[in-house]
N, C-alpha and C positions, 0 to 999 in steps of 0.2 A: 428309499434305498438306504440301507445301513452298511457302511464299509467298516468292518471290524479288523483293524490293523494290529500290528505287534508293538505299536508305540506305547510308551509308559502311560499309566492311567492318571498320572499327575506329575508335574515338574518338581513339586516340593516333596521333601521326605516326610512331611506331615500328611500327605495323601496316603490312603491305605484302602484295602478291600472293603472294610465295613463302612467307611465314609462314602466310597464310590457307589455302593449299592443302596445307599440311603437307609442303612439299618442303625447307624450310630445315633441318629436323632432320637430314636426310640430308647436306646440304651441310656443316653444322657437324661432323658425324661424319667426313666426308671430310677436312676440314682438320685435325682433331685426330689423324687416323691418319697424317699425314705424319711422316717421320723427325725433322725438326727440332722438330715439336710434341711428339713423345714425349720427346726429349732435354730439352726445357724443361718438361715436365710439363703441357702444355696439354690441357685436356679440351674436349668440345663446348661447354660453357658459356662458355669464353673467347672463342668466336666468336659470342656472342649480344650484342645491344645492349640486351637487356631486363633483364639482371642484372649485378651487379658482377663484375669479373674482367678481361675484355679490353676492355670498352667504354671510351670516353673518359669520364672521371669529371667533366670540366668541364661537358660538355653532356648527360651521362647517356645517351649513345648517340643523341641527337637529331640531331646534326650542326649544329644551330643553337642560338643563345642568344636567348631572348625578353626584350626590354627593355620593361617596362611603362611606358606614357606616361600621365600623369594625365588629360589632356584630349584625347588623340588615340589612334588605334588603336595597339596594341602593335607594336613593330618587331622583326623577326627578322633576326639577323645570323649569318653563318657563324662557327662556333666557331673561335677562334684556336688552340686547343690541338691540334685534329685536322684543321683546314682542311676541315671538313665530311665527313670520312671516317668518323667515328663510332666509331673504334677507336683504341686506343693504338698507338704506333709499333711496338712490339715484336711486336704481333699482326699488323700489316701486313707484317712481314718474312717471314711464312710465305706461300709462294707455290706455286701449282699451275700448271704451264705458264706461268710468269711472271705469273700474276695472283693478287693477294691477295684477301681476302674482300670488301674495298670494291669492287675492280674487278669481281668476280663480280656483286655486287648492282647494279652500274650497267650490266650487260649487258641488252639487250632480250631478250624471251622467245625470239624467233627465233634470236638469236646464242647464247643460253645453251643452247638445245637442241643446236645444232651443237657447242658447246664440250664439253658433257657426253657426247654421243655419241662424239666423238673420243677422249674419255678412257676410253670403255667403261663409263661410269656410266649405263647405260640406264634404271635405276630412276628416277633423278632426271629424266632427259630425258622419260620417259613421263609423269611428273606435270606437267611443263611443257607438254607437247603439248596438254593439255586447254584451256589458255589460248589456244593458237594456234588451236584448233578453233572458239573463239567469237570469233575476229577480234581477239585482243589481242596479236598477235605483236610489235607495235610498242612496247608499254609496257616499262619497266624492271622486272626481277623484284623489285628492292628499292625500287620507287617508293613514296613515302609515301602512305598511304591518304587523307590529307587533300587530296592533289592530284588524285585520281581523280574523274572526273565520275560522276554518278548512274548513267548507262548503263554505264560501265565497271565500276563496283562491282557492278551487277546481273549482268553477264556473268561476273565473277570468281566470284560465288556460284553461277552456273549451271555454271561449270567445275568447281567443287568437287563439285557434285551428280553431274556426269558421271564424276568420278574414283571415286565409290562403286560398289560392286557393286549392280547393279539388281535389284530384286525384281519389277519389272513391275507393281507395284500402287500406284504413287505418282501423286498428283494435283499437277502443277506449276502454279502461278499466277504469271504474270509481268505486270508493269505497264509498258507501253510500252517494251519492251526495245530498240527500234530508235532511240531518241532519240539524235541526233547521229551516226548511223552512215552510212558510205558504202554505196552499193548493193552493192559487192563483199562488204562485211562482213555485210550483211543476208542475202546468199545463204549465207554460212557459218552464220549463226544459224539460218536455215531448215533447213539440213542437220542441225543439232543437234536441232531440234524433231522432225525426221523420225526421227532415231536414237532419241530418247526414246520416241516413239510406237511405233516398231517393236519396242521392248522390252516393249510392253504397257502403258506408262504413258499417262496422259491429260494433255494440255497445254492450259491455258486462258490465252489471251493477251488483255489489254486493249490495243487498238491502233487507230491511225488510218491507219497506212501501208498503202496499197492493195496493195503487193507482198506483204505478209504476209497481208492479208485474203483475197486471191484464192486463196491456197494452202490456206486452212482447209478442213477437212472439214465444219464446221458453223459458221454465223455467227448470233449473236444481236445484232441491231441495235437499240440503245436510242435513244430520241428522244421526240417528233419534233424538239425543239430541245435546247439544252444547259441545265445548271443546273436551276433550279426548273421550267423548261418541258419537262424531259425525264423520263427514268426509266421510260418505258413501252416495251414491246416493239413496235417498228414492223414488224419482219420477222424471220423466222428460217428457216434452211434452208441448203442448199448455196449457194456463191457465185452459181451460175446462177439459183437460186430467188430470192435476194435482189435480183439485178439486174433482175428482172421486176416488183418491187414499186414502183409509181410514187411512193408517198408516202415512200419511203426515200431520204434524201440519199445514204447509203452506196451503195445500189443504183444510183443515177443515175451516180455516178462509177465504180462497179465495172463497169458495163456497158461503159464505154469501154476499160478495161484487159483485159477478157475477150474483146473482139471482135478 
């Protein structure tokens, strides 16, 4: 059973999409394999902002400095030492196709896929494609986890599951995955659900979006009201079955989108 919630993908601002889906290890290896890196003795760890070595030691790879205010919220300022780039200057001198490690982390998922495919680094590109498939092509691959919305974090978790080899025996539970999504992105998400289902898995979605509800194989409508006035099964069955149940609020609105 995989419960895919809207909780952040990491508590630290150093957590980001590319580390979460395990693609950053390959990117660090790629940078350490460059001729200039070998001359200088740089290893993959030098291109990590989680450990000492290549990261900026002033901000510890955060890119920002937090100033604690006694009676007001803390203030975050861009690190003066690295100008928010998170790495030492000598590390930023290592470039691939004129891009250093900071430039790479600032690429969107869509642009990063093109960049690594052009390099012939298909393994890295394939890991990033799963983010694209869940409608996250617009986010930066190194975007701080603390800046991602709950819906974005949930889809990153879903992308990680997609990258695993399917057993066809997994029960996926998602809590309102369409929160804040454009209709085009919802269509992408529905495609992911279909893919998981076709692999033999079961997908349970807690949702209010009618575009999702109408595509379900089976609906369990809880009500009749919300909160303490709900919790009972008002209707269940196919979307067409639920649309016929007069006491179901979901059925009432579902009837309009099915017609």
